[in-house]
N, C-alpha and C positions, 0 to 999 in steps of 0.2 A: 574422188575418184577423177580420173581424164574424160575427157565430152568431146571426141571427137565427132561428127556428124557431117553434112549435107546434105542440104533442100534441093527438090528436084521444081519444078514450080508448074500447072495449069496441068498435071494430070487427070486422065481418066480414074476416078476412082476405081469402075464399074471392074473395068479390063485391066490395074493392076492388083484386086487383090483379088482375079480370077488365077491370073499368074502365079500369084505368093501363094494360095493354095494350093495351086498345079507340084509347087516349089517342099511340101508340105506345110506348108506357114502353119502357126496355131494362136488365134487370135487372142490376147492375152486383156485388153479393152477397147471398150467401148461407149465413151459420154463427154459426156460437155467440161470445162474445164476454164476455171476464170482465178486465171494469173495478176495478184495485184504488188509492185514493185513500188521496197521504198530505199526515203537514200533523203541526206542530211538535206536543209533548209538550201547551203550552198554545192550541193550535187559530187559532195563529195567522192563518195561510194562512182558516181560515174564519171568523175575523172579519173580515176584510179585503177578503170577496167573492172570495174565489180558491176556485185546486182544480189542485191536483194527480197526476195518473192516470197510469198506466201503464194502460196497454189490448191485450186480451190480442187479436187479430184472426186468427180462422185461424189456421195457424201463424207470425201477423208479430205486432213488437211494437209498440206508438210511446205517444212519450210527449205528453202535452197538459201546458199550462198553461194555466186559463180564467179572464179578471176579468168579474164580472156585470157589468150596462151597465143604471140603469134604464129601462124602456117602459113604458111601463100599458096593453098588450095582446096586446105577443109577449114570446117570451126573447129577452135577446140581451145576445150578451157576445162580448170581445175571446178569440182564440182561437190560441192555438200552438202547434203538431203536430206534430212532425222521429220517424220513425223512430228504433229503439233498435236497433245490434248484435250487442252484446254481453248482454244480459239481466242477467246474472248484476253486468256491470263498471257497470253502474247502478247496482243492488240495492245495490251498497255504494258509491255514491255517493253516493248519498240516506243510508244509514244515519249517512258521516262528517259528512255539517251533521246529525244529529240530524231528520228527515225520517221518523217511525211509518206502520205503516201505519196509516190512520182509519176508513177503511170498504171494504167491496168490494162489486160485483152481478155476476153473472151473465142474460146472456139468451139468446136467441135470435134475428135480427136477417135479416131478408129487403128488400136498400134496390134501392130503380129510380129513374133518374134521366129524368128526361123536358127534356131543354133543362139548367138550369144550376139547375134543381126537384129537390130529394132528398127520397124517399119513402122513408123508413125502418119497414120495420114487425116494430114488437119484440115478444119476446114469453115475457114475467116469470114466472114459477111462484106469486108472490105475484097476482098481477090480472090481470081481460084486458086479450088484446091488443090495442096501442092500436099509431097512424102515429104519426110526426114529421116535419111537413116541415119544408123547412129552406126558402129563395128568398131575394133579394136585399132583397127587404122583403115592410113589414107587402101591400099589394095584394095581389101572385101568390097570399101564400101564402093567401090572403082568397079569389084567386078559381080555386087549387086545390080547398076548403072547397065553391063552389060546386060547379062541374065535376065532384067526385068525391058529387058531392048526401052531404055530411057536417056539415050546416049542424045538425041535429035530433044530431049527437055531442056530445057533453061535451066541451071546448074548451078550456084548460091553459095558459099559462106558465112551468110551475112546473119546479122538476126532479124527481130521481126520492126521494129521501127527503119534500119536498113527498107527491108521487104513492100512498109506505108511507100517511104520514097520513088523506091524505084516505079513501082505502081503508080503511084502519084505524077507523077514523068511521062512512066508510058503511054498515060491516058491522056495527059497533056499532046504530048508528041501522034497520039492520034489524030484531033485535032483541028 
């Protein structure tokens, strides 16, 4: 599956949720998410723009493999995701293949859906709330940015690590 999304930063979650509900969005998820990324000691996966993640989403565990695909204005990645039946067995398998924890992140997420478009409102401790809009194509993402009046918000196609760097830089500039 190809994942196509864009992050809209520094949103007002309450206002956004009201707007989504006016468009008959359906809430599909609200819970904590804990992501743990794995790589080899020499960061082979990172070097080839891939990631392997175990996600604890509410009470379920999922493993995801992503491959970044270059795109000019949205984040695109090839994604494969499967449920994990036994987390202990799966982690043992990663150990056997010399895959180690590379990084972790935690967030609180509220997700909505309108037809095939997904709106993930994420709350991190490190920076202001954001929404990831995931749709079938860039035009659909841009359409919802306009409908939700988010054009003036910062729009970024980058991954979480770049988000951390972005806010570190932004906070330094404020001082």
